[in-house]
All heavy atoms as TSV, in Angstrom:
chain	resi	resn	atom	element	x	y	z
A	1	MET	N	N	145.471	62.652	94.052
A	1	MET	CA	C	144.892	62.048	95.227
A	1	MET	C	C	143.376	62.307	95.175
A	1	MET	O	O	142.920	63.429	95.220
A	1	MET	CB	C	145.519	62.725	96.448
A	1	MET	CG	C	144.934	62.250	97.757
A	1	MET	SD	S	146.067	62.768	99.050
A	1	MET	CE	C	144.945	63.371	100.201
A	2	PRO	N	N	142.560	61.242	95.132
A	2	PRO	CA	C	141.098	61.413	95.079
A	2	PRO	C	C	140.562	61.878	96.426
A	2	PRO	O	O	141.048	61.498	97.477
A	2	PRO	CB	C	140.607	60.056	94.685
A	2	PRO	CG	C	141.689	59.078	95.060
A	2	PRO	CD	C	142.975	59.866	95.013
A	3	THR	N	N	139.531	62.718	96.360
A	3	THR	CA	C	138.900	63.190	97.584
A	3	THR	C	C	137.477	62.683	97.634
A	3	THR	O	O	136.825	62.463	96.624
A	3	THR	CB	C	138.862	64.720	97.625
A	3	THR	OG1	O	138.111	65.190	96.508
A	3	THR	CG2	C	140.233	65.299	97.614
A	4	ASP	N	N	137.040	62.418	98.821
A	4	ASP	CA	C	135.682	61.931	99.024
A	4	ASP	C	C	134.817	63.122	99.454
A	4	ASP	O	O	135.058	63.747	100.474
A	4	ASP	CB	C	135.675	60.853	100.109
A	4	ASP	CG	C	134.325	60.154	100.211
A	4	ASP	OD1	O	133.562	60.248	99.235
A	4	ASP	OD2	O	134.062	59.541	101.229
A	5	GLU	N	N	133.788	63.452	98.633
A	5	GLU	CA	C	132.954	64.605	98.925
A	5	GLU	C	C	132.136	64.463	100.186
A	5	GLU	O	O	131.841	65.400	100.853
A	5	GLU	CB	C	132.052	64.918	97.732
A	5	GLU	CG	C	132.789	65.379	96.507
A	5	GLU	CD	C	131.885	65.651	95.343
A	5	GLU	OE1	O	130.675	65.734	95.596
A	5	GLU	OE2	O	132.380	65.813	94.227
A	6	SER	N	N	131.716	63.243	100.514
A	6	SER	CA	C	130.902	63.016	101.723
A	6	SER	C	C	131.723	63.349	102.973
A	6	SER	O	O	131.186	63.862	103.936
A	6	SER	CB	C	130.366	61.612	101.758
A	6	SER	OG	O	131.426	60.673	101.849
A	7	ASP	N	N	133.014	63.009	102.979
A	7	ASP	CA	C	133.857	63.354	104.128
A	7	ASP	C	C	134.023	64.832	104.262
A	7	ASP	O	O	134.041	65.375	105.350
A	7	ASP	CB	C	135.230	62.667	104.019
A	7	ASP	CG	C	135.118	61.144	104.188
A	7	ASP	OD1	O	134.142	60.690	104.785
A	7	ASP	OD2	O	136.046	60.459	103.731
A	8	ALA	N	N	134.161	65.529	103.146
A	8	ALA	CA	C	134.341	66.987	103.152
A	8	ALA	C	C	133.103	67.657	103.687
A	8	ALA	O	O	133.134	68.639	104.413
A	8	ALA	CB	C	134.719	67.503	101.797
A	9	SER	N	N	131.922	67.188	103.336
A	9	SER	CA	C	130.665	67.792	103.785
A	9	SER	C	C	130.442	67.563	105.278
A	9	SER	O	O	129.949	68.451	105.970
A	9	SER	CB	C	129.476	67.321	102.974
A	9	SER	OG	O	129.292	65.940	103.215
A	10	THR	N	N	130.785	66.410	105.810
A	10	THR	CA	C	130.627	66.167	107.243
A	10	THR	C	C	131.636	66.956	108.057
A	10	THR	O	O	131.345	67.367	109.150
A	10	THR	CB	C	130.762	64.670	107.550
A	10	THR	OG1	O	131.999	64.189	107.074
A	10	THR	CG2	C	129.610	63.870	106.931
A	11	ASP	N	N	132.838	67.190	107.515
A	11	ASP	CA	C	133.823	68.017	108.231
A	11	ASP	C	C	133.317	69.449	108.356
A	11	ASP	O	O	133.503	70.072	109.381
A	11	ASP	CB	C	135.171	68.013	107.501
A	11	ASP	CG	C	135.835	66.625	107.585
A	11	ASP	OD1	O	135.425	65.870	108.484
A	11	ASP	OD2	O	136.716	66.366	106.735
A	12	GLY	N	N	132.716	69.994	107.300
A	12	GLY	CA	C	132.175	71.332	107.350
A	12	GLY	C	C	130.997	71.459	108.316
A	12	GLY	O	O	130.873	72.444	109.021
A	13	ALA	N	N	130.181	70.405	108.383
A	13	ALA	CA	C	129.068	70.433	109.335
A	13	ALA	C	C	129.547	70.321	110.762
A	13	ALA	O	O	128.943	70.884	111.666
A	13	ALA	CB	C	128.098	69.305	108.975
A	14	ALA	N	N	130.623	69.554	110.949
A	14	ALA	CA	C	131.150	69.390	112.299
A	14	ALA	C	C	131.776	70.687	112.782
A	14	ALA	O	O	131.839	70.930	114.001
A	14	ALA	CB	C	132.160	68.253	112.313
A	15	ALA	N	N	132.255	71.493	111.875
A	15	ALA	CA	C	132.898	72.750	112.279
A	15	ALA	C	C	131.864	73.820	112.644
A	15	ALA	O	O	132.236	74.893	113.119
A	15	ALA	CB	C	133.782	73.256	111.137
A	16	GLY	N	N	130.562	73.557	112.471
A	16	GLY	CA	C	129.545	74.509	112.866
A	16	GLY	C	C	129.169	75.477	111.764
A	16	GLY	O	O	128.707	76.563	112.035
A	17	ASP	N	N	129.361	75.113	110.505
A	17	ASP	CA	C	129.065	75.958	109.375
A	17	ASP	C	C	127.605	75.772	108.996
A	17	ASP	O	O	127.279	74.875	108.243
A	17	ASP	CB	C	129.978	75.659	108.200
A	17	ASP	CG	C	129.782	76.614	107.023
A	17	ASP	OD1	O	129.236	77.687	107.265
A	17	ASP	OD2	O	130.148	76.226	105.918
A	18	ASP	N	N	126.709	76.624	109.532
A	18	ASP	CA	C	125.250	76.523	109.223
A	18	ASP	C	C	124.778	77.602	108.312
A	18	ASP	O	O	123.615	77.974	108.322
A	18	ASP	CB	C	124.455	76.578	110.546
A	18	ASP	CG	C	124.682	75.333	111.387
A	18	ASP	OD1	O	125.018	74.282	110.829
A	18	ASP	OD2	O	124.470	75.424	112.581
A	19	SER	N	N	125.666	78.182	107.501
A	19	SER	CA	C	125.259	79.294	106.613
A	19	SER	C	C	124.258	78.884	105.574
A	19	SER	O	O	123.446	79.682	105.144
A	19	SER	CB	C	126.484	79.904	105.985
A	19	SER	OG	O	127.124	78.944	105.154
A	20	GLY	N	N	124.255	77.638	105.125
A	20	GLY	CA	C	123.329	77.193	104.080
A	20	GLY	C	C	122.111	76.470	104.593
A	20	GLY	O	O	121.258	76.069	103.816
A	21	LYS	N	N	121.996	76.270	105.891
A	21	LYS	CA	C	120.889	75.483	106.444
A	21	LYS	C	C	119.811	76.422	107.042
A	21	LYS	O	O	120.153	77.343	107.780
A	21	LYS	CB	C	121.396	74.523	107.496
A	21	LYS	CG	C	120.346	73.622	108.067
A	21	LYS	CD	C	120.877	72.705	109.084
A	21	LYS	CE	C	119.720	71.853	109.636
A	21	LYS	NZ	N	120.165	71.043	110.753
A	22	ALA	N	N	118.571	76.122	106.749
A	22	ALA	CA	C	117.473	76.895	107.324
A	22	ALA	C	C	117.170	76.327	108.715
A	22	ALA	O	O	117.395	75.164	109.026
A	22	ALA	CB	C	116.230	76.784	106.440
A	23	ARG	N	N	116.622	77.199	109.564
A	23	ARG	CA	C	116.267	76.787	110.918
A	23	ARG	C	C	115.006	75.999	110.912
A	23	ARG	O	O	114.011	76.396	110.300
A	23	ARG	CB	C	116.119	78.048	111.780
A	23	ARG	CG	C	115.899	77.716	113.252
A	23	ARG	CD	C	115.862	78.980	114.087
A	23	ARG	NE	N	114.722	79.803	113.839
A	23	ARG	CZ	C	113.582	79.755	114.563
A	23	ARG	NH1	N	113.516	78.947	115.587
A	23	ARG	NH2	N	112.572	80.533	114.255
A	24	ASP	N	N	114.964	74.868	111.616
A	24	ASP	CA	C	113.770	74.065	111.677
A	24	ASP	C	C	112.871	74.637	112.812
A	24	ASP	O	O	113.341	74.891	113.897
A	24	ASP	CB	C	114.107	72.622	112.023
A	24	ASP	CG	C	114.821	71.906	110.892
A	24	ASP	OD1	O	114.630	72.321	109.727
A	24	ASP	OD2	O	115.605	70.976	111.172
A	25	ILE	N	N	111.568	74.807	112.481
A	25	ILE	CA	C	110.628	75.290	113.465
A	25	ILE	C	C	109.454	74.304	113.566
A	25	ILE	O	O	109.152	73.596	112.590
A	25	ILE	CB	C	110.120	76.695	113.145
A	25	ILE	CG1	C	109.400	76.722	111.794
A	25	ILE	CG2	C	111.223	77.725	113.174
A	25	ILE	CD1	C	108.730	78.060	111.504
A	26	SER	N	N	108.793	74.321	114.690
A	26	SER	CA	C	107.649	73.425	114.882
A	26	SER	C	C	106.395	74.069	114.279
A	26	SER	O	O	106.403	75.259	113.928
A	26	SER	CB	C	107.417	73.117	116.336
A	26	SER	OG	O	106.999	74.289	117.015
A	27	LEU	N	N	105.338	73.312	114.188
A	27	LEU	CA	C	104.082	73.849	113.650
A	27	LEU	C	C	103.480	74.900	114.580
A	27	LEU	O	O	102.769	75.795	114.129
A	27	LEU	CB	C	103.069	72.712	113.443
A	27	LEU	CG	C	103.397	71.778	112.291
A	27	LEU	CD1	C	102.377	70.656	112.228
A	27	LEU	CD2	C	103.404	72.533	110.972
A	28	ASP	N	N	103.812	74.833	115.875
A	28	ASP	CA	C	103.280	75.848	116.804
A	28	ASP	C	C	103.966	77.210	116.605
A	28	ASP	O	O	103.361	78.244	116.835
A	28	ASP	CB	C	103.488	75.394	118.243
A	28	ASP	CG	C	102.652	74.187	118.566
A	28	ASP	OD1	O	101.580	74.012	117.953
A	28	ASP	OD2	O	103.077	73.403	119.445
A	29	GLU	N	N	105.220	77.182	116.155
A	29	GLU	CA	C	105.961	78.447	115.937
A	29	GLU	C	C	105.680	79.057	114.557
A	29	GLU	O	O	105.913	80.250	114.361
A	29	GLU	CB	C	107.451	78.204	116.049
A	29	GLU	CG	C	107.898	77.794	117.412
A	29	GLU	CD	C	109.368	77.500	117.455
A	29	GLU	OE1	O	109.901	76.962	116.442
A	29	GLU	OE2	O	109.989	77.774	118.468
A	30	PHE	N	N	105.168	78.286	113.618
A	30	PHE	CA	C	104.950	78.724	112.243
A	30	PHE	C	C	103.736	79.635	112.190
A	30	PHE	O	O	102.632	79.244	112.581
A	30	PHE	CB	C	104.816	77.557	111.308
A	30	PHE	CG	C	104.610	77.947	109.890
A	30	PHE	CD1	C	105.601	78.576	109.177
A	30	PHE	CD2	C	103.413	77.667	109.242
A	30	PHE	CE1	C	105.433	78.917	107.858
A	30	PHE	CE2	C	103.205	78.024	107.932
A	30	PHE	CZ	C	104.239	78.662	107.234
A	31	GLN	N	N	103.938	80.883	111.698
A	31	GLN	CA	C	102.843	81.825	111.544
A	31	GLN	C	C	102.855	82.371	110.124
A	31	GLN	O	O	103.631	83.233	109.801
A	31	GLN	CB	C	102.972	82.958	112.547
A	31	GLN	CG	C	102.886	82.461	113.992
A	31	GLN	CD	C	103.202	83.558	114.993
A	31	GLN	OE1	O	103.622	84.622	114.609
A	31	GLN	NE2	N	102.965	83.296	116.257
A	32	PRO	N	N	101.979	81.850	109.257
A	32	PRO	CA	C	102.057	82.174	107.833
A	32	PRO	C	C	101.335	83.479	107.474
A	32	PRO	O	O	100.456	83.514	106.620
A	32	PRO	CB	C	101.370	80.978	107.209
A	32	PRO	CG	C	100.346	80.548	108.196
A	32	PRO	CD	C	100.983	80.789	109.539
A	33	TYR	N	N	101.691	84.595	108.115
A	33	TYR	CA	C	100.998	85.850	107.839
A	33	TYR	C	C	101.344	86.367	106.454
A	33	TYR	O	O	100.470	86.934	105.772
A	33	TYR	CB	C	101.355	86.918	108.894
A	33	TYR	CG	C	100.837	86.563	110.259
A	33	TYR	CD1	C	101.736	86.478	111.345
A	33	TYR	CD2	C	99.522	86.266	110.455
A	33	TYR	CE1	C	101.264	86.149	112.614
A	33	TYR	CE2	C	99.057	85.945	111.719
A	33	TYR	CZ	C	99.936	85.904	112.786
A	33	TYR	OH	O	99.468	85.565	114.011
A	34	GLY	N	N	102.543	86.199	105.981
A	34	GLY	CA	C	102.933	86.659	104.646
A	34	GLY	C	C	102.173	85.869	103.562
A	34	GLY	O	O	101.658	86.482	102.611
A	35	THR	N	N	102.097	84.582	103.732
A	35	THR	CA	C	101.345	83.753	102.770
A	35	THR	C	C	99.861	84.122	102.773
A	35	THR	O	O	99.251	84.215	101.702
A	35	THR	CB	C	101.528	82.280	103.103
A	35	THR	OG1	O	102.913	81.955	103.186
A	35	THR	CG2	C	100.833	81.391	102.112
A	36	LEU	N	N	99.314	84.351	103.934
A	36	LEU	CA	C	97.886	84.715	104.042
A	36	LEU	C	C	97.651	86.081	103.398
A	36	LEU	O	O	96.676	86.291	102.684
A	36	LEU	CB	C	97.476	84.742	105.507
A	36	LEU	CG	C	96.017	85.059	105.828
A	36	LEU	CD1	C	95.117	83.959	105.230
A	36	LEU	CD2	C	95.820	85.167	107.295
A	37	ALA	N	N	98.585	87.018	103.590
A	37	ALA	CA	C	98.419	88.336	102.971
A	37	ALA	C	C	98.488	88.286	101.480
A	37	ALA	O	O	97.689	88.888	100.757
A	37	ALA	CB	C	99.487	89.296	103.513
A	38	VAL	N	N	99.437	87.565	100.944
A	38	VAL	CA	C	99.574	87.419	99.446
A	38	VAL	C	C	98.340	86.730	98.882
A	38	VAL	O	O	97.823	87.156	97.860
A	38	VAL	CB	C	100.864	86.657	99.118
A	38	VAL	CG1	C	100.911	86.260	97.627
A	38	VAL	CG2	C	102.083	87.497	99.446
A	39	THR	N	N	97.853	85.693	99.548
A	39	THR	CA	C	96.654	84.992	99.058
A	39	THR	C	C	95.449	85.917	99.120
A	39	THR	O	O	94.614	85.919	98.176
A	39	THR	CB	C	96.424	83.746	99.898
A	39	THR	OG1	O	97.598	82.939	99.893
A	39	THR	CG2	C	95.228	82.934	99.367
A	40	GLY	N	N	95.292	86.688	100.156
A	40	GLY	CA	C	94.162	87.649	100.269
A	40	GLY	C	C	94.220	88.719	99.210
A	40	GLY	O	O	93.179	89.069	98.608
A	41	VAL	N	N	95.388	89.288	98.977
A	41	VAL	CA	C	95.542	90.317	97.927
A	41	VAL	C	C	95.238	89.745	96.582
A	41	VAL	O	O	94.549	90.387	95.758
A	41	VAL	CB	C	96.956	90.921	97.978
A	41	VAL	CG1	C	97.234	91.770	96.752
A	41	VAL	CG2	C	97.111	91.762	99.243
A	42	TYR	N	N	95.683	88.510	96.295
A	42	TYR	CA	C	95.399	87.865	95.036
A	42	TYR	C	C	93.895	87.632	94.856
A	42	TYR	O	O	93.345	87.850	93.782
A	42	TYR	CB	C	96.176	86.546	94.952
A	42	TYR	CG	C	95.976	85.817	93.657
A	42	TYR	CD1	C	96.526	86.287	92.489
A	42	TYR	CD2	C	95.247	84.637	93.623
A	42	TYR	CE1	C	96.322	85.605	91.281
A	42	TYR	CE2	C	95.063	83.955	92.445
A	42	TYR	CZ	C	95.597	84.445	91.263
A	42	TYR	OH	O	95.411	83.762	90.103
A	43	PHE	N	N	93.206	87.203	95.933
A	43	PHE	CA	C	91.784	86.959	95.875
A	43	PHE	C	C	91.032	88.257	95.594
A	43	PHE	O	O	90.099	88.315	94.795
A	43	PHE	CB	C	91.318	86.308	97.159
A	43	PHE	CG	C	89.871	85.939	97.145
A	43	PHE	CD1	C	89.390	84.884	96.331
A	43	PHE	CD2	C	88.954	86.604	97.920
A	43	PHE	CE1	C	88.060	84.541	96.308
A	43	PHE	CE2	C	87.616	86.273	97.930
A	43	PHE	CZ	C	87.169	85.231	97.107
A	44	ILE	N	N	91.412	89.339	96.276
A	44	ILE	CA	C	90.752	90.630	96.070
A	44	ILE	C	C	90.992	91.115	94.645
A	44	ILE	O	O	90.104	91.689	94.010
A	44	ILE	CB	C	91.282	91.662	97.117
A	44	ILE	CG1	C	90.732	91.280	98.487
A	44	ILE	CG2	C	90.861	93.064	96.748
A	44	ILE	CD1	C	91.311	92.066	99.621
A	45	LEU	N	N	92.223	90.932	94.120
A	45	LEU	CA	C	92.507	91.315	92.731
A	45	LEU	C	C	91.632	90.531	91.776
A	45	LEU	O	O	91.108	91.112	90.818
A	45	LEU	CB	C	94.006	91.035	92.435
A	45	LEU	CG	C	94.452	91.326	91.030
A	45	LEU	CD1	C	94.399	92.799	90.742
A	45	LEU	CD2	C	95.821	90.765	90.794
A	46	LEU	N	N	91.453	89.224	92.027
A	46	LEU	CA	C	90.556	88.462	91.155
A	46	LEU	C	C	89.126	88.968	91.217
A	46	LEU	O	O	88.459	89.043	90.157
A	46	LEU	CB	C	90.613	86.954	91.575
A	46	LEU	CG	C	91.839	86.214	91.153
A	46	LEU	CD1	C	91.769	84.780	91.724
A	46	LEU	CD2	C	92.005	86.184	89.663
A	47	LEU	N	N	88.647	89.321	92.388
A	47	LEU	CA	C	87.295	89.866	92.495
A	47	LEU	C	C	87.123	91.175	91.740
A	47	LEU	O	O	86.110	91.398	91.075
A	47	LEU	CB	C	86.922	90.048	93.969
A	47	LEU	CG	C	86.694	88.783	94.781
A	47	LEU	CD1	C	86.415	89.122	96.236
A	47	LEU	CD2	C	85.536	87.966	94.183
A	48	VAL	N	N	88.117	92.071	91.864
A	48	VAL	CA	C	88.057	93.371	91.180
A	48	VAL	C	C	88.082	93.177	89.676
A	48	VAL	O	O	87.299	93.772	88.924
A	48	VAL	CB	C	89.205	94.279	91.645
A	48	VAL	CG1	C	89.357	95.518	90.762
A	48	VAL	CG2	C	88.975	94.692	93.078
A	49	LEU	N	N	88.958	92.319	89.201
A	49	LEU	CA	C	89.066	92.062	87.765
A	49	LEU	C	C	87.799	91.381	87.249
A	49	LEU	O	O	87.342	91.699	86.128
A	49	LEU	CB	C	90.311	91.222	87.453
A	49	LEU	CG	C	91.628	91.917	87.625
A	49	LEU	CD1	C	92.788	90.969	87.383
A	49	LEU	CD2	C	91.715	93.116	86.747
A	50	TYR	N	N	87.187	90.517	88.015
A	50	TYR	CA	C	85.942	89.872	87.621
A	50	TYR	C	C	84.827	90.918	87.521
A	50	TYR	O	O	84.018	90.867	86.573
A	50	TYR	CB	C	85.584	88.756	88.582
A	50	TYR	CG	C	84.294	88.080	88.154
A	50	TYR	CD1	C	84.286	87.149	87.137
A	50	TYR	CD2	C	83.085	88.372	88.828
A	50	TYR	CE1	C	83.086	86.518	86.765
A	50	TYR	CE2	C	81.928	87.741	88.437
A	50	TYR	CZ	C	81.901	86.805	87.401
A	50	TYR	OH	O	80.747	86.225	87.033
A	51	ALA	N	N	84.770	91.809	88.492
A	51	ALA	CA	C	83.708	92.826	88.445
A	51	ALA	C	C	83.921	93.746	87.215
A	51	ALA	O	O	82.910	94.075	86.543
A	51	ALA	CB	C	83.768	93.670	89.733
A	52	LEU	N	N	85.129	94.159	86.926
A	52	LEU	CA	C	85.347	94.952	85.751
A	52	LEU	C	C	85.016	94.229	84.454
A	52	LEU	O	O	84.429	94.784	83.537
A	52	LEU	CB	C	86.817	95.457	85.709
A	52	LEU	CG	C	87.178	96.486	86.739
A	52	LEU	CD1	C	88.650	96.792	86.711
A	52	LEU	CD2	C	86.353	97.750	86.598
A	53	LEU	N	N	85.365	92.952	84.419
A	53	LEU	CA	C	85.058	92.137	83.248
A	53	LEU	C	C	83.516	92.027	83.077
A	53	LEU	O	O	82.994	92.103	81.958
A	53	LEU	CB	C	85.632	90.755	83.369
A	53	LEU	CG	C	85.288	89.752	82.256
A	53	LEU	CD1	C	86.057	90.131	80.994
A	53	LEU	CD2	C	85.656	88.336	82.662
A	54	TYR	N	N	82.810	91.861	84.188
A	54	TYR	CA	C	81.342	91.759	84.125
A	54	TYR	C	C	80.768	93.034	83.548
A	54	TYR	O	O	79.912	93.029	82.654
A	54	TYR	CB	C	80.784	91.493	85.505
A	54	TYR	CG	C	79.300	91.568	85.539
A	54	TYR	CD1	C	78.503	90.486	85.062
A	54	TYR	CD2	C	78.619	92.675	86.039
A	54	TYR	CE1	C	77.126	90.555	85.065
A	54	TYR	CE2	C	77.255	92.752	86.025
A	54	TYR	CZ	C	76.504	91.690	85.559
A	54	TYR	OH	O	75.140	91.739	85.560
A	55	PHE	N	N	81.209	94.203	84.053
A	55	PHE	CA	C	80.660	95.462	83.591
A	55	PHE	C	C	81.018	95.740	82.122
A	55	PHE	O	O	80.199	96.252	81.350
A	55	PHE	CB	C	81.135	96.623	84.444
A	55	PHE	CG	C	80.398	96.726	85.747
A	55	PHE	CD1	C	81.051	96.551	86.944
A	55	PHE	CD2	C	79.033	96.984	85.769
A	55	PHE	CE1	C	80.360	96.623	88.134
A	55	PHE	CE2	C	78.354	97.059	86.951
A	55	PHE	CZ	C	79.024	96.902	88.153
A	56	VAL	N	N	82.214	95.394	81.707
A	56	VAL	CA	C	82.633	95.656	80.337
A	56	VAL	C	C	81.945	94.698	79.372
A	56	VAL	O	O	81.475	95.106	78.287
A	56	VAL	CB	C	84.166	95.520	80.219
A	56	VAL	CG1	C	84.625	95.535	78.784
A	56	VAL	CG2	C	84.831	96.672	80.974
A	57	GLU	N	N	81.793	93.430	79.700
A	57	GLU	CA	C	81.330	92.451	78.762
A	57	GLU	C	C	79.812	92.267	78.802
A	57	GLU	O	O	79.165	92.088	77.777
A	57	GLU	CB	C	81.974	91.092	79.005
A	57	GLU	CG	C	83.454	91.077	78.677
A	57	GLU	CD	C	83.717	91.175	77.192
A	57	GLU	OE1	O	82.884	90.708	76.403
A	57	GLU	OE2	O	84.778	91.679	76.816
A	58	PHE	N	N	79.213	92.278	79.985
A	58	PHE	CA	C	77.843	91.812	80.084
A	58	PHE	C	C	76.825	92.902	80.484
A	58	PHE	O	O	75.661	92.806	80.107
A	58	PHE	CB	C	77.768	90.646	81.072
A	58	PHE	CG	C	78.650	89.504	80.703
A	58	PHE	CD1	C	79.741	89.173	81.481
A	58	PHE	CD2	C	78.431	88.762	79.528
A	58	PHE	CE1	C	80.562	88.116	81.126
A	58	PHE	CE2	C	79.257	87.730	79.180
A	58	PHE	CZ	C	80.328	87.400	79.987
A	59	ALA	N	N	77.202	93.873	81.279
A	59	ALA	CA	C	76.239	94.832	81.741
A	59	ALA	C	C	75.997	95.897	80.702
A	59	ALA	O	O	76.922	96.269	79.972
A	59	ALA	CB	C	76.757	95.486	83.051
A	60	THR	N	N	74.782	96.384	80.638
A	60	THR	CA	C	74.495	97.416	79.648
A	60	THR	C	C	74.959	98.791	80.152
A	60	THR	O	O	75.243	99.649	79.335
A	60	THR	CB	C	72.989	97.462	79.368
A	60	THR	OG1	O	72.289	97.647	80.591
A	60	THR	CG2	C	72.535	96.168	78.731
A	61	HIS	N	N	75.003	98.975	81.454
A	61	HIS	CA	C	75.434	100.264	82.029
A	61	HIS	C	C	76.800	100.055	82.675
A	61	HIS	O	O	76.914	99.646	83.815
A	61	HIS	CB	C	74.436	100.783	83.031
A	61	HIS	CG	C	73.083	100.971	82.466
A	61	HIS	ND1	N	72.793	101.949	81.536
A	61	HIS	CD2	C	71.953	100.300	82.666
A	61	HIS	CE1	C	71.538	101.856	81.191
A	61	HIS	NE2	N	70.968	100.862	81.887
A	62	ALA	N	N	77.837	100.335	81.939
A	62	ALA	CA	C	79.183	100.198	82.437
A	62	ALA	C	C	79.456	101.302	83.485
A	62	ALA	O	O	78.886	102.354	83.416
A	62	ALA	CB	C	80.205	100.276	81.332
A	63	PRO	N	N	80.343	101.025	84.433
A	63	PRO	CA	C	80.662	102.121	85.390
A	63	PRO	C	C	81.343	103.284	84.712
A	63	PRO	O	O	82.193	103.065	83.815
A	63	PRO	CB	C	81.596	101.396	86.379
A	63	PRO	CG	C	82.162	100.282	85.636
A	63	PRO	CD	C	81.102	99.822	84.669
A	64	HIS	N	N	80.972	104.454	85.076
A	64	HIS	CA	C	81.541	105.664	84.434
A	64	HIS	C	C	82.719	106.149	85.241
A	64	HIS	O	O	82.587	106.990	86.136
A	64	HIS	CB	C	80.446	106.756	84.321
A	64	HIS	CG	C	79.294	106.329	83.476
A	64	HIS	ND1	N	79.361	106.290	82.130
A	64	HIS	CD2	C	78.044	105.942	83.814
A	64	HIS	CE1	C	78.200	105.870	81.636
A	64	HIS	NE2	N	77.372	105.645	82.637
A	65	ILE	N	N	83.868	105.590	84.918
A	65	ILE	CA	C	85.082	106.011	85.628
A	65	ILE	C	C	85.514	107.373	85.121
A	65	ILE	O	O	85.869	108.255	85.882
A	65	ILE	CB	C	86.189	104.964	85.439
A	65	ILE	CG1	C	85.732	103.628	86.040
A	65	ILE	CG2	C	87.485	105.414	86.089
A	65	ILE	CD1	C	86.669	102.481	85.794
A	66	ILE	N	N	85.524	107.525	83.804
A	66	ILE	CA	C	85.906	108.799	83.193
A	66	ILE	C	C	84.706	109.323	82.402
A	66	ILE	O	O	84.168	108.614	81.533
A	66	ILE	CB	C	87.101	108.626	82.249
A	66	ILE	CG1	C	88.296	108.100	83.030
A	66	ILE	CG2	C	87.420	109.966	81.581
A	66	ILE	CD1	C	89.471	107.768	82.131
A	67	GLU	N	N	84.252	110.511	82.745
A	67	GLU	CA	C	83.097	111.038	82.023
A	67	GLU	C	C	83.473	112.212	81.157
A	67	GLU	O	O	84.285	112.984	81.425
A	67	GLU	CB	C	82.022	111.465	83.024
A	67	GLU	CG	C	81.436	110.243	83.693
A	67	GLU	CD	C	80.152	110.579	84.388
A	67	GLU	OE1	O	79.379	111.390	83.874
A	67	GLU	OE2	O	79.942	110.062	85.474
């Protein structure tokens, strides 16, 4: 007996099975603090690595981390 997958998926949705669905939120409720934090940390990391690259490659007086 052939089964129709579209009928099976609508039956599961009608039963209230929302385990696989994400909640929809409006733009007013969305607060991207995690994304902002990751982007900020990445930007700071790039600045630190650029400064170290500058001192190692181009500056005559490298920072004396270990003396």
